[in-house]
N, C-alpha and C positions, 0 to 999 in steps of 0.2 A: 725679649726676642723669642718668638716661637717658631720662626721659619727654620727649615732644614739648613744646616750650615755646610758650606763647601769646604772639604778638607784642604783645598788649595789656598783658602783664605786663613788658614791657621798660621798665626805668627809666632806663637810660643807653645811648646808642648813639654810639660813637666811629667816625668815618669819615675815612680818608685824612689823619690828623693828622700834620702836619710842623711841627717846632719847631727854631729855630736860635738860637744865642747869639753875640753879637758880642764878641770878645775881642781883646786886644792882639796876638795871633798870627794872627787871621783869624776867619772864620765857622765855628763848630762846628755841624754838622748833627746835632743830638742825637736827634731823633725823625724817623723817615723812613717816613711812610705807615702809621701804626697804625690797625687796625680791630678793634673789640672791642664786645661787647654784654654788659650786665649786666641780669639779670632779677630780679623781685621775690622776696625771700627767699633768693636765691642767694648763695653765697660763691665769689668768683673770687680765685685767687692769681696774682699776676704775679711770675714768678721770673726770675733771671738774675744774672750777675756784677755787681759794682760797676761803674757807668758804662754799663750796658746801656740805661738810659732809664726804668727803673721809676718812680722818684720824680718825674722830670720830667713823666711822663704824668699822675700824679695831682695834681701841683701845677698843671697846666693846668686840670684839672677844678675845683680850688679857687680858681683865679684868683690864685695866689700865686707865679707865675714871678718870678725875679729881674729887676731892671730892664733887664738886657742881653738878656733872652730875648724871642723874638717867635714868635707862631704864624703860620707862612707860609701854610698852607692847611689845609683840613679842617673838620670840625664835631664838636661834642660836644652831642648832643641829650639833654636831661634832661626826663623825663616825671614829673609829680607832680600831686597834688591840692591845690588852694588851700584857704584857710580855710573856704570854702563847699562844699567837696567836689567842685568842678568840675575836670575834667581839664585840665591845662595842659602845654604843651610849649615849651621855650626852648632856643636854641642858645647855650651858655655862651661860645663863641668870640666871639659878637657882643656880649656884655655886657662892660662895663668892669670892671676889678678891683674898683672901688668898688661897683658894682652887685651883683657876685657876693658881696662881703663883707657887704653889708647885706641882700640879699634871699635868698641861698642858704646861705652858710657858717654853720655852727652850727645854722641853722634847718631846712634841708632836707638838707644834706650836711655831715657832721662828720668830723673827723680825729683819730686818736690817733697822736701822734708817737713816735719811737724812744726819746728820752730825756725822761722827765717833768720833769727839772730845767731843761731848756731851754724847755719849753712852759708851765711854771707860773711865775707871777710871785712871786719870793721875798719881795716887800714886801707882799703881800696875803694875808689868811687864805684858807684853802681854801673856806670858806663863801661869801665874797664872790666868789671866782672862779667857783664853780658858779652863783651867783645872778645874776651880771651879764648872762649871755646870755638868761635867762628874762625878766628885767626889760626888757632892750632889745628883744627880738624879740616877746615875748608881752604886753608892757605890763601885767604883773601887779604887785600890791603887794609891798612888801618882806616883809611877814609871810607872804604866800602863797608867795613865792619861797623863804623860809627853810624853811618846812614841806616844800616839795618837795625842797629840798637835803638835808634830814635824811633824807627817805625814800629819796633816791637813794644817799646814803652807806650806808644799811642795805642797799639793793638790791645794791650792788656788793661787799658783804661786809665793810664797815668797822665794827668794833665801837665802842661808845660814841660814836655820831655827835654827840651833844650836846657832847662834849668836843672831838672832832676838828674840828668845824666852825669853831672859833675858833683853831685852830692854823695854823702856817705850814708851807710845804712841807719846810723843813729839819728839822722835828720829826717827820716821818714816815719810815718805811722805804721802800726803793725799790719794793717791791711795793705798798705802800699808796699811794704817789704815783701809780703807774700806774693804780690803781683810781680815784683821784680824777680823773685825766685822762679815764678812761672815763665817769665820772659827769658830767663837764662836757660830753663829747661827746653824751651821751644826754639832756641837760637839756631840749632843745627837741623831743624825739621825731623825730629825722631819718629820712629815707627810706633814706639811704645812710651807712654807716660805713666810713671809709677807715682802715686800720691799717698804718702805715709802720714795719715792723720793731718791732712793739709789745713784744717780749719780749727783744730783744737784750741789754739792759743788766741783765737779771735772772738769778738762778741758776735751775737746771733745775727745782727743785721749784716755785718761784714762777711760772716760765714756764708750767708745766702748768695751774696754777690760773687764771692770766690767760686762757689760751686757752679753758679750760672756761667761764669767766665770759662771754667774748664769744660763745661758742656758745649758752649759755643765754639771753643777752640777745636774740640773733638769733631763736631759736626762739619766745620769748615775745612779741616785738614785731614779728616778721615783716619786719625790715629786711634790706636787701641789704648785703653786706660785701665790700670789696676789701682783700686782704692784699698788701702789698709785702714780699717776703722773698727771701733767698738760701738759706734753710734748708728743704730739701726734706722734712725730718722734720716741720716745722711744717705744710707743705703737705699731707702725707699725713693729718694729724689734722683739718684744718679745711676743706679745699676741696671744692667740687662740680665746679669747672671750673678749668683751669690754662692760663695763657698764658705761654709761654717767650719771653723777650726777649733779643736779641743785637744790639749795635751800632745801637740805636734802632729795631729792627723786631721784630715778633712773628714768630718763625720756626716755632713749633709751638703749636697750641692744641687743647684737647679736654677731655672730662670726665676726672675723676680716674683712672678705670680705663684710659682710652685712653692717657693720658700715662705712667702708672706701669707698666702691664702691656704696652703695645704702642707704645713710643716709636719714632718713625721718623726724627727728625732727628739727625745725628751730634753736634750740640751737646747735645741732650737726653740722648743716650747718655753723653756726658762728665759732665754734671751728676749723673746718677743713679749713675754709676760712682764719683764722688768722694764719695758719702755714706759716712760712717763705718759700719763693720759689725763688730760684736763677734765674729762667727764667721769672719771672713776669715783665710786662711792667710798673707796677706802682712803684712809688718811696715811697709809704707809705704802711705800713702793715694794713690789715683790723682789725678793733676792733669792738666787739659787742657793740652797743650803750647802754647807761644807766648803771645802777648798779644793783647788786643782791638785792632782797627784804630784808627788816629788819625782821628777824625771831622772833623778840619780838612782832610783830603785827600779828594778824590773817590774813591768806592769803585766799582770796576769788577767786575761779576760778583757772586758771593756773598761777602758780607763775611767769612764763616767759612772760606772756601776755604783760606787759608794755614795754618790750624790743623787742617784736616780731613784725616785720613789716608785718607779714602775719596773725596776730591774728584775730580771728572771734569774733563776739559779745558774743558767749557762753563762750569764753575763760575767760572773765571777770566776769562770773556769776557762772560757775560750773567747778569743777576740772575734767579733762579728765580721763577716765578709761585707762587701758592698752589694746592696740589693738594688736592682733596677725597678723602680716603682712607677715607671711610665714617663713618656716625654723625655725631657733632659734631666729628670729627677733621679738622684742616686742617694741612698741612705745607708750608713754604716751602723745598723742597730738590729739586734735579734728580734725586736718587736715587728720588723718587716718580713720575717720569715713566715711563710704560709702556715707553718705548724704552730706559731706562737698564738697565745690567747689574744683576743681582740681588746686593744686598749685605746681609748679615745683621749684626745687632748683635754686638758682641764677646761671645765665649763666656762670659767671667766675668760680664758683665751679664745674659746670658740665664739663667745659673744663679741669680744673685741674685734675678731677677724670679720665677723658678719657686718659689724659697724664700718670697718675699713672698706669692705667691698661696696657698701651702699654709698659711702662718701666718694669713692673713686668713680662709681657710675654717675653720681650727681655732678661730678666735676668733668665728666666726659672723658 
């Protein structure tokens, strides 16, 4: 998306969000000042290595942080229309988990989890699981809920819905279970759909079908989607806007073309370089050297500095601000400071990006 966005279409606005967890080893500062906006009908992908803070961020939105987690500061402003069509705005941080669960979750913001077997109740039929949210939130009759559940099963591509509605999760394939989870998420017509690694447990063919289903749902219903993933191949297929997270911070964000064709942060360079490529001459996949920092310890300077081959002296001393590099593109790296020495992305990545551009042009 390159068009100018209307502030009135902003459905979610995260500002200076900081989250910590109390553990037996000390306080873990898991989220450190996250800022992010989601607009109506837009798909944002939040990417990064395991432990970067992707899932914790969306769990804060859903009010499902674990009991040892605490939002230290910041706001999560959610804008929506109530049942009467009036514009409403709430700060989810100021709501209790119970309030979010009854007023927001499922009804206004829904989530598709990574493994459908852990999010579906094995003791309940899939029909009952689809229907319970509608009956609870919309106060409709059992008969109406059942009719809508059958329509939803058909909508998400499940054949013989009359048969499937009375079956249990273990009687369905992995792909069908994930379709059921999507049906449950859509049952109350949410404004936002959060997908946390929704295709990780599925084979490649089913992955593509699930991603296509979510895109179709979004286009038809005009909902906003947040993807949590480490798979940049998925990001390239679905996202309008990308936020790259590292050590609890967003270190680079921009529209899909800015991140894939003009990445500026060395961590993003590393992520893009580590994508598998069938045409590569190398017999080994690229891996970012080193390990993420221990968030139990105070971070001085840029958290990525110890793993960054292009790190400057200031990276070890002072945390970089967010630099506006044009368009929707924002980067948290001292390399973007006008005073910094000129550093170009690795040559192998430059060649790969040029190849991606040519392929995209050829595919229209």
